[in-house]
C-alpha positions, 0 to 999 in steps of 0.5 A, spaced: 293 177 363 300 172 360 306 174 364 312 176 358 319 175 357 321 184 359 317 182 366 323 179 368 330 182 370 335 181 365 341 183 368 342 177 373 345 171 371 340 165 370 342 159 374 340 152 371 342 145 375 344 140 371 344 133 374 346 128 367 345 132 360 337 135 362 337 141 366 334 138 371 332 147 374 331 152 371 329 159 371 322 156 367 321 150 371 322 155 378 317 160 375 312 154 373 312 151 382 312 158 384 307 159 380 303 154 381 303 153 388 301 161 388 295 158 384 293 152 387 293 149 380 296 147 373 292 149 369 292 157 371 299 156 372 300 155 365 295 160 363 299 165 367 305 163 364 303 164 357 303 157 356 299 150 354 296 147 359 299 140 356 307 144 357 306 145 363 303 137 365 308 135 361 313 140 365 311 138 372 311 131 370 318 131 368 320 135 375 317 130 379 321 124 375 327 129 377 327 127 385 325 122 390 319 124 391 314 129 387 315 137 387 308 138 385 303 134 388 296 133 383 288 132 384 284 130 379 278 134 377 270 132 378 265 135 383 271 136 388 275 139 383 283 138 382 289 143 383 296 142 385 300 143 390 307 144 392 310 139 397 314 140 402 319 138 399 317 143 392 319 148 397 325 145 400 327 145 394 325 152 391 328 156 397 334 152 396 334 154 388 333 162 390 339 161 395 343 160 390 341 163 385 341 169 389 349 167 390 351 166 385 348 173 383 351 176 388 359 173 386 359 175 378 355 182 380 361 187 378 363 183 372 356 183 370 356 190 371 362 192 368 359 187 362 352 191 361 356 197 360 357 196 353 350 194 351 346 198 347 341 202 352 335 199 349 338 191 348 332 189 354 327 192 351 
């Protein structure tokens, strides 16, 4: 079953890390890396997230090119099978991203609660 946007919390800030003009990391890429970690496969992660394998592969390639070492290591398919795993650096990047996200959320919680009080009751359904 593909994950949908409605499963994501919408009342938390989204952290996007920009180096230059491109988003190096954001919620979508982080979710992809975490899903690869869970499934051990880019194709399985793509299915879980409701995206094409090609899109997932392009994102993984883009992510890996942004860092000094790959965050996701891949193995070519064949008799022994393929697969993907999140590297030690990838695990560290995930940990640090989630820590920054938690700090950002905590720092604006009051203002976010106040802002959300202006929203329609069913705005996030």
